[in-house]
C-alpha positions as CSV (number, residue, x, y, z in Angstrom):
1,X,0.0,0.0,0.0
2,X,1.4,3.4,-0.9
3,X,1.9,6.1,1.7
4,X,-1.0,8.1,0.2
5,X,-3.4,5.2,0.5
6,X,-2.1,4.3,4.0
7,X,-2.6,7.9,5.1
8,X,-6.2,7.9,3.7
9,X,-7.0,4.6,5.4
10,X,-5.7,6.0,8.8
11,X,-7.7,9.2,8.3
12,X,-10.8,7.2,7.5
13,X,-10.4,5.0,10.5
14,X,-10.1,8.0,12.7
15,X,-13.2,9.5,11.2
16,X,-15.2,6.3,11.7
17,X,-14.3,6.2,15.4
18,X,-15.3,9.9,15.7
19,X,-18.6,9.3,14.1
20,X,-19.3,6.2,16.2
21,X,-18.3,7.8,19.6
22,X,-19.5,11.4,19.2
23,X,-22.7,12.5,20.8
24,X,-23.1,15.1,18.0
25,X,-21.3,16.6,15.1
26,X,-21.4,19.9,13.1
27,X,-20.2,20.4,9.5
28,X,-19.0,23.8,8.3
29,X,-17.6,25.3,5.1
30,X,-14.2,26.8,6.2
31,X,-13.4,28.3,2.8
32,X,-12.2,31.9,3.3
33,X,-10.7,31.5,6.8
34,X,-7.3,33.0,7.3
35,X,-4.5,31.0,8.9
36,X,-4.9,33.0,12.1
37,X,-8.6,32.4,12.2
38,X,-8.2,28.7,11.5
39,X,-5.7,28.5,14.4
40,X,-8.0,30.3,16.7
41,X,-10.9,28.0,15.8
42,X,-8.9,25.0,16.7
43,X,-8.0,26.6,20.0
44,X,-11.6,27.3,20.7
45,X,-12.7,23.7,19.9
46,X,-10.0,22.3,22.2
47,X,-11.3,24.5,25.1
48,X,-14.7,22.9,24.9
49,X,-13.4,19.3,24.3
50,X,-14.5,19.2,20.7
51,X,-12.4,17.4,18.0
52,X,-12.2,19.5,14.8
53,X,-11.1,17.6,11.7
54,X,-10.8,18.9,8.1
55,X,-11.3,16.1,5.5
56,X,-12.3,15.4,1.9
57,X,-16.0,15.0,1.2
58,X,-15.5,11.5,-0.2
59,X,-13.7,10.4,2.9
60,X,-16.3,11.9,5.2
61,X,-19.1,10.1,3.3
62,X,-17.3,6.8,3.5
63,X,-16.5,7.1,7.2
64,X,-20.0,8.2,8.0
65,X,-21.5,5.3,6.1
66,X,-19.2,2.8,7.9
67,X,-20.3,4.3,11.2
68,X,-24.0,3.8,10.3
69,X,-25.0,7.3,8.9
70,X,-26.6,7.9,5.5
71,X,-24.6,11.0,4.8
72,X,-23.6,12.4,1.4
73,X,-21.0,15.1,2.2
74,X,-20.8,16.1,-1.5
75,X,-24.2,17.9,-1.1
76,X,-22.5,20.3,1.3
77,X,-21.0,23.4,-0.3
78,X,-17.4,24.5,0.0
79,X,-14.5,22.8,1.9
80,X,-15.6,20.9,5.0
81,X,-14.5,20.8,8.5
82,X,-16.3,18.6,11.1
83,X,-16.6,19.3,14.9
84,X,-17.3,16.2,17.0
85,X,-18.6,16.5,20.5
86,X,-18.1,13.7,23.0
87,X,-19.2,15.4,26.2
88,X,-21.5,18.3,25.4
89,X,-24.1,17.7,22.6
90,X,-24.5,21.4,21.9
91,X,-20.8,22.3,21.9
92,X,-19.9,21.4,18.2
93,X,-22.7,23.5,16.8
94,X,-22.1,26.3,19.2
95,X,-18.4,26.6,18.7
96,X,-18.7,26.6,14.9
97,X,-21.8,28.9,15.1
98,X,-19.9,31.4,17.2
99,X,-17.0,31.4,14.7
100,X,-19.4,31.9,11.8
101,X,-20.6,35.1,13.3
102,X,-17.1,36.7,13.1
103,X,-15.4,34.9,10.2
104,X,-16.2,33.5,6.8
105,X,-17.0,30.1,8.3
106,X,-20.5,28.8,7.4
107,X,-22.5,26.0,9.0
108,X,-23.9,23.5,6.5
109,X,-25.3,20.6,8.5
110,X,-24.8,18.2,11.3
111,X,-25.6,15.1,13.3
112,X,-27.7,15.1,16.5
113,X,-29.2,12.3,18.5
114,X,-28.1,9.7,16.1
115,X,-29.5,11.3,13.0
116,X,-28.4,13.6,10.2
117,X,-30.0,17.1,10.6
118,X,-30.4,20.0,8.2
119,X,-28.8,23.4,8.4
120,X,-31.7,25.1,10.2
121,X,-31.5,22.7,13.1
122,X,-27.8,23.1,13.5
123,X,-28.2,26.9,13.5
124,X,-30.9,26.5,16.2
125,X,-28.6,24.4,18.3
126,X,-25.7,26.9,17.9
127,X,-27.9,29.5,19.6
128,X,-28.6,27.5,22.7
129,X,-26.4,27.8,25.9
130,X,-23.8,25.1,26.3
131,X,-24.1,22.5,29.0
132,X,-21.4,24.3,31.0
133,X,-23.3,27.6,30.9
134,X,-26.5,25.9,32.0
135,X,-24.8,24.2,34.9
136,X,-23.2,27.5,35.9
137,X,-26.6,29.2,36.0
138,X,-28.1,26.5,38.1
139,X,-25.2,26.5,40.6
140,X,-25.4,30.3,40.8
141,X,-29.1,30.2,41.6
142,X,-28.5,27.5,44.3
143,X,-25.7,29.4,46.0
144,X,-27.1,32.9,45.7
145,X,-28.5,33.1,49.3
146,X,-25.3,31.7,50.7
147,X,-23.2,34.2,48.9
148,X,-25.4,37.1,50.2
149,X,-24.9,35.8,53.7
150,X,-21.1,35.6,53.2
151,X,-21.1,39.1,52.0
152,X,-22.9,40.3,55.1
153,X,-20.5,38.5,57.3
154,X,-17.5,40.1,55.5
155,X,-19.1,43.5,55.9
156,X,-19.4,43.0,59.6
157,X,-15.8,41.7,59.9
158,X,-14.4,44.6,57.9
159,X,-16.4,47.1,60.1
160,X,-14.9,45.5,63.2
161,X,-11.4,45.5,61.9
162,X,-11.8,49.2,61.0
163,X,-12.7,49.9,64.7
164,X,-16.3,50.7,63.9
165,X,-19.1,49.0,65.7
166,X,-21.3,46.8,63.6
167,X,-24.7,48.3,63.1
168,X,-27.5,46.1,64.1
169,X,-30.9,46.3,62.7
170,X,-33.5,48.2,64.9
171,X,-36.1,45.9,66.3
172,X,-39.5,46.5,64.9
173,X,-42.2,47.6,67.4
174,X,-45.5,46.0,66.8
175,X,-48.4,48.3,67.0
176,X,-52.0,47.4,67.6
177,X,-54.0,47.4,64.4
178,X,-57.1,49.5,64.2
179,X,-60.0,48.2,62.2
180,X,-62.0,50.4,59.9
181,X,-65.0,50.4,62.3
182,X,-63.0,51.5,65.3
183,X,-62.1,55.1,66.0
184,X,-58.9,56.1,67.9
185,X,-61.1,56.9,70.9
186,X,-62.6,53.4,71.0
187,X,-59.2,51.9,70.6
188,X,-57.8,53.9,73.5
189,X,-60.8,52.8,75.7
190,X,-60.1,49.2,74.8
191,X,-56.4,49.5,75.5
192,X,-56.9,51.2,78.9
193,X,-60.2,50.1,80.6
194,X,-61.7,52.6,83.1
195,X,-61.1,51.6,86.8
196,X,-64.0,50.0,88.6
197,X,-65.4,52.4,91.3
198,X,-66.8,50.6,94.3
199,X,-70.0,52.0,95.8
200,X,-69.6,53.2,99.4
201,X,-70.9,50.8,102.0
202,X,-73.4,52.3,104.4
203,X,-73.0,51.8,108.2
204,X,-75.5,49.5,110.0
205,X,-77.1,52.4,111.7
206,X,-77.8,54.0,108.4
207,X,-79.3,50.8,107.1
208,X,-81.7,50.3,110.1
209,X,-85.4,51.3,109.5
210,X,-86.7,54.3,111.4
211,X,-88.7,53.6,114.6
212,X,-92.4,53.8,114.3
213,X,-94.2,55.8,117.1
């Protein structure tokens, strides 16, 4: 086998493994990218654990078919690069989609949930937040009350270290509620009832009936 055929066989075997093991893939036409932009794209893909491979359309079609996909890469325009995601299903479409917004790169199709998907679905996936971003939002929501409590403790500590007494919140004084039917005078009477005045007790002499002549 010539070196050219051996190299193609090695490339095809690698692509077959990528197609079989990847959770998703995104195809893009990289024609028009500068060397600097292509280098930056590879760096971005590595940051999100995505394998980015540039290959001939014929080789891509053969590898995809061997992996179980009915894919005709010749239908895609331009020169193809493929991003394979093994951890985050959204990452391949998102990293290529982000690059397409600032470079000549163009999304052309993809694979998601074991099926070949059209361009519009790949574009929709590229606009979703990544799994890492979603987890970050969830964690931030969970720990929001804790972080507020820590900030309050730090404020008290800094105040004490500066020699200033920590300011405590003033206790709230509960007041008696007045209903719409009660006037302030009625409420006052209820709050402070009038003292009971006992009637004077008459002496026995005063209580005795007068003598009858």
